[in-house]
C-alpha positions as CSV (number, residue, x, y, z in Angstrom):
1,M,136.5,62.0,122.5
2,M,134.1,64.9,121.4
3,K,131.5,66.1,123.7
4,P,127.9,65.6,122.5
5,S,126.1,68.6,121.4
6,P,123.0,69.7,123.4
7,P,119.8,68.7,121.7
8,L,118.4,71.2,119.4
9,W,115.0,72.2,121.6
10,I,117.6,73.2,124.5
11,S,119.7,75.5,122.1
12,G,116.4,77.2,120.7
13,L,115.0,77.6,124.4
14,F,118.4,79.2,125.2
15,L,118.5,81.6,122.4
16,I,115.0,82.8,123.2
17,V,115.9,83.9,126.6
18,V,118.9,85.5,125.3
19,A,116.8,87.5,122.8
20,V,114.4,88.3,125.6
21,A,117.2,89.2,127.7
22,V,118.7,91.4,125.0
23,W,115.3,93.2,124.2
24,R,115.4,94.4,128.1
25,F,118.5,96.4,127.3
26,I,117.8,97.9,124.2
27,P,118.2,101.5,124.4
28,P,114.7,103.2,124.1
29,A,116.0,105.3,121.5
30,N,116.3,102.5,119.2
31,R,112.4,101.7,119.9
32,R,109.1,103.6,117.8
33,T,106.1,103.4,120.1
34,L,102.7,103.5,118.5
35,E,99.7,104.5,120.8
36,P,96.1,103.7,120.0
37,D,94.3,106.7,118.2
38,Q,97.7,108.5,118.1
39,P,100.1,109.6,115.7
40,P,103.4,107.6,115.7
41,A,105.5,108.5,118.8
42,T,109.3,108.8,118.5
43,G,112.4,109.5,120.4
44,P,113.6,108.0,123.7
45,D,110.7,109.6,126.0
46,A,108.1,108.4,123.9
47,A,109.2,104.8,124.1
48,G,110.3,104.9,127.8
49,D,106.7,106.1,128.4
50,A,105.1,103.1,126.5
51,M,107.5,100.8,128.5
52,R,106.5,102.0,131.9
53,K,102.9,101.9,130.7
54,G,103.0,98.4,130.1
55,S,105.1,97.5,133.2
56,E,103.0,98.8,135.9
57,V,102.5,95.7,137.4
58,A,105.3,93.4,138.6
59,H,104.2,90.1,136.9
60,P,102.7,90.8,133.2
61,R,101.3,88.0,131.3
62,K,103.6,87.4,128.2
63,R,103.8,85.6,125.0
64,V,106.5,85.3,122.6
65,T,105.8,84.8,119.0
66,L,108.7,84.1,116.5
67,W,109.1,84.4,113.0
68,G,111.6,81.9,112.2
69,Q,112.8,78.5,113.5
70,I,114.8,79.7,116.4
71,A,115.3,83.3,118.1
72,G,117.3,85.4,115.8
73,R,116.2,84.1,112.4
74,G,113.1,86.4,111.6
75,P,111.3,88.9,113.4
76,M,110.1,88.3,116.7
77,L,107.3,89.6,118.9
78,I,107.2,90.0,122.6
79,S,103.4,90.6,124.0
80,E,102.9,91.6,127.6
81,E,99.5,91.8,129.2
82,S,99.4,93.8,132.4
83,D,96.7,92.9,135.1
84,S,94.9,96.0,134.1
85,G,94.7,94.9,130.6
86,M,97.2,96.9,129.0
87,I,99.2,95.2,126.4
88,T,102.5,96.4,125.1
89,N,103.5,94.5,121.9
90,T,107.6,94.9,120.8
91,Y,108.3,94.4,117.4
92,Q,111.6,93.2,116.4
93,V,111.4,93.7,112.6
94,S,115.0,93.4,111.9
95,P,118.1,93.0,113.9
96,T,118.4,96.7,114.7
97,Q,114.9,97.9,114.4
98,F,112.3,97.6,117.4
99,I,108.8,99.0,117.5
100,V,106.7,99.5,120.3
101,R,102.8,99.6,120.2
102,V,100.7,100.0,123.4
103,V,97.1,98.6,123.1
104,S,94.4,99.9,125.3
105,P,92.0,97.1,126.4
106,H,88.1,97.2,125.6
107,P,86.4,97.3,129.0
108,M,84.9,93.9,128.4
109,D,88.1,92.4,127.9
110,Q,88.9,92.5,131.7
111,R,85.2,91.0,132.2
112,L,86.4,87.5,130.7
113,G,84.8,84.7,133.4
114,S,82.1,86.9,134.8
115,S,78.5,86.4,134.5
116,D,78.1,89.7,132.6
117,Y,80.6,88.5,130.3
118,E,78.7,85.3,129.7
119,T,75.3,87.2,129.4
120,A,76.8,89.7,126.8
121,A,78.7,86.9,124.8
122,K,75.2,84.6,124.7
123,A,73.3,87.8,123.4
124,D,76.0,88.5,120.7
125,F,75.9,84.9,119.7
126,E,72.1,84.9,119.2
127,L,72.6,88.3,117.5
128,H,74.9,87.0,114.7
129,V,74.2,83.4,114.3
130,A,71.7,83.8,111.6
131,T,74.2,85.6,109.0
132,E,77.6,83.9,110.9
133,T,76.6,80.3,110.6
134,N,80.0,79.0,111.6
135,L,79.2,80.2,115.2
136,L,77.1,76.9,115.3
137,E,80.2,74.8,114.3
138,I,82.2,76.7,117.3
139,K,79.2,75.8,119.6
140,A,79.4,72.5,118.6
141,I,83.1,72.0,119.3
142,L,82.8,73.5,122.7
143,E,79.9,71.4,123.5
144,D,82.0,68.6,123.1
145,F,84.5,69.9,125.5
146,P,83.1,68.6,129.3
147,T,84.9,71.5,131.1
148,A,83.4,74.2,129.0
149,M,80.0,72.8,129.4
150,A,80.6,72.4,133.3
151,S,81.8,75.7,133.4
152,Q,78.6,77.6,132.4
153,K,80.6,79.9,130.6
154,L,79.9,78.2,127.1
155,Y,79.1,81.3,125.5
156,S,82.1,83.2,126.6
157,G,84.2,80.7,124.8
158,I,82.2,80.9,121.6
159,R,82.8,84.7,121.8
160,E,86.5,84.3,122.2
161,A,87.0,81.9,119.1
162,Y,84.8,84.2,117.2
163,A,86.5,87.3,117.9
164,A,90.1,85.5,117.6
165,R,89.3,84.1,113.8
166,A,87.5,87.1,113.0
167,R,90.6,89.2,113.8
168,M,93.0,86.8,112.1
169,R,90.7,87.0,108.9
170,Q,91.3,90.7,109.1
171,L,94.9,90.7,109.5
172,R,95.3,87.8,106.6
173,D,93.3,90.3,104.5
174,E,95.7,93.3,105.4
175,R,98.8,91.1,104.3
176,Y,97.2,90.3,101.0
177,K,96.4,94.2,100.7
178,N,99.9,95.1,101.8
179,S,101.7,92.6,99.3
180,D,99.7,94.2,96.4
181,R,101.0,97.6,97.3
182,V,104.3,96.3,97.6
183,I,104.1,95.0,94.2
184,R,102.5,98.1,92.7
185,L,105.0,100.4,94.2
186,Y,107.9,98.0,93.0
187,N,106.4,98.0,89.4
188,E,106.1,102.0,89.6
189,G,110.0,102.4,90.3
190,D,111.1,99.8,88.0
191,E,113.9,101.0,85.8
192,G,111.7,100.9,82.5
193,N,109.4,103.9,83.8
194,V,111.7,106.4,82.1
195,S,109.1,109.4,83.2
196,L,110.7,108.7,86.9
197,T,114.2,110.6,88.1
198,D,116.5,108.5,90.0
199,A,115.6,109.9,93.3
200,Q,111.7,109.0,92.5
201,R,112.7,105.8,91.5
202,Q,114.4,105.3,94.6
203,K,111.8,106.5,97.0
204,L,109.1,104.2,95.5
205,N,111.9,101.2,96.0
206,D,112.3,102.4,99.8
207,E,108.7,102.9,100.6
208,A,107.9,99.2,98.7
209,S,110.9,97.9,100.9
210,K,109.6,99.2,104.2
211,L,106.0,97.9,103.6
212,S,107.5,94.8,103.0
213,E,109.8,94.3,105.5
214,E,108.2,96.5,108.3
215,V,104.4,96.4,108.0
216,G,104.4,92.7,106.2
217,S,106.7,91.6,109.5
218,M,104.1,93.1,112.0
219,L,100.9,91.6,110.4
220,S,102.5,88.1,110.0
221,L,103.3,88.5,113.8
222,D,100.0,89.9,114.9
223,Y,98.4,86.6,113.0
224,R,100.4,84.3,114.8
225,D,99.9,86.0,118.2
226,A,96.1,86.3,117.7
227,G,96.0,82.4,117.8
228,E,98.3,82.6,120.9
229,R,96.1,85.0,122.7
230,L,93.1,83.0,121.9
231,K,94.9,80.0,123.6
232,Q,95.7,82.1,126.6
233,R,92.2,83.6,127.1
234,L,90.4,79.9,126.8
235,T,92.4,78.7,129.1
236,R,91.9,81.4,131.7
237,L,88.6,81.1,131.0
238,Y,88.5,76.9,131.5
239,G,91.9,76.2,133.4
240,E,92.9,73.8,130.5
241,L,92.3,73.7,126.9
242,P,93.2,70.2,124.8
243,K,95.2,70.5,121.7
244,A,92.6,69.0,119.7
245,V,90.0,71.4,121.0
246,Y,92.3,74.4,120.1
247,Q,93.1,72.8,116.6
248,R,89.3,72.5,115.8
249,L,88.4,76.0,116.6
250,M,91.3,77.3,114.7
251,S,90.0,75.6,111.6
252,I,86.7,77.4,111.7
253,E,86.3,80.3,109.2
254,I,84.8,83.4,110.2
255,Y,83.6,86.2,107.8
256,E,82.1,88.8,109.7
257,P,84.0,91.3,112.1
258,A,83.5,90.7,115.6
259,E,82.3,94.1,117.0
260,P,83.2,94.7,120.9
261,L,80.9,93.6,123.4
262,P,78.6,96.2,125.0
263,T,79.6,97.2,128.4
264,P,76.7,96.7,130.9
């Protein structure tokens, strides 16, 4: 008698665990590290420094974002947030290419849940609601969520949804622009363009491939992860987040960028 196969979700979970384990043993030389406000860093020392910065605490918060049905079928992002707020994003953009990006937190990000954050979030709402009218929709959704109302942190939740949806719109626009650049480069390197040498044509095609596979993958992963970060921060704020509330918040369109909250 044939032994029954394990359920698909167990296989998928196993592959995710394997992917994370494999990532831990990737030699630093195979990673590229991008630090905020600095040129790209390369080499084993730079990648090792980035990983140490993101691992300063024993139990960082972690999110795993997959682009594909299961691990190994498409790019993957492992995002770790330390207790100090430092975020280390490791992008697997191909089976052999890893890029590490370290993101420094804004000072107010670490004050989520405090009275200072709530005061700044309320002032931010009052400043932008006249032009970003969908903030009223976000407010109505959270007012229907009893836990948010009882927490006395209503405007903190509004701010989180506002910032996340603004970020997602920005990433979506960047993806469109990147796709346009890819098409333009492929068209410029078309074989019908007799003014180019083979070397010039190859250079254009290589640049287009890099934009499509590397930049495009990172933008797509960042877009997906922005929604996961919103869910994580609202759960941290309220202790729970019903799926229906999250889905309603994710349906709201935001058109203005969300500027960082001022530090008191």
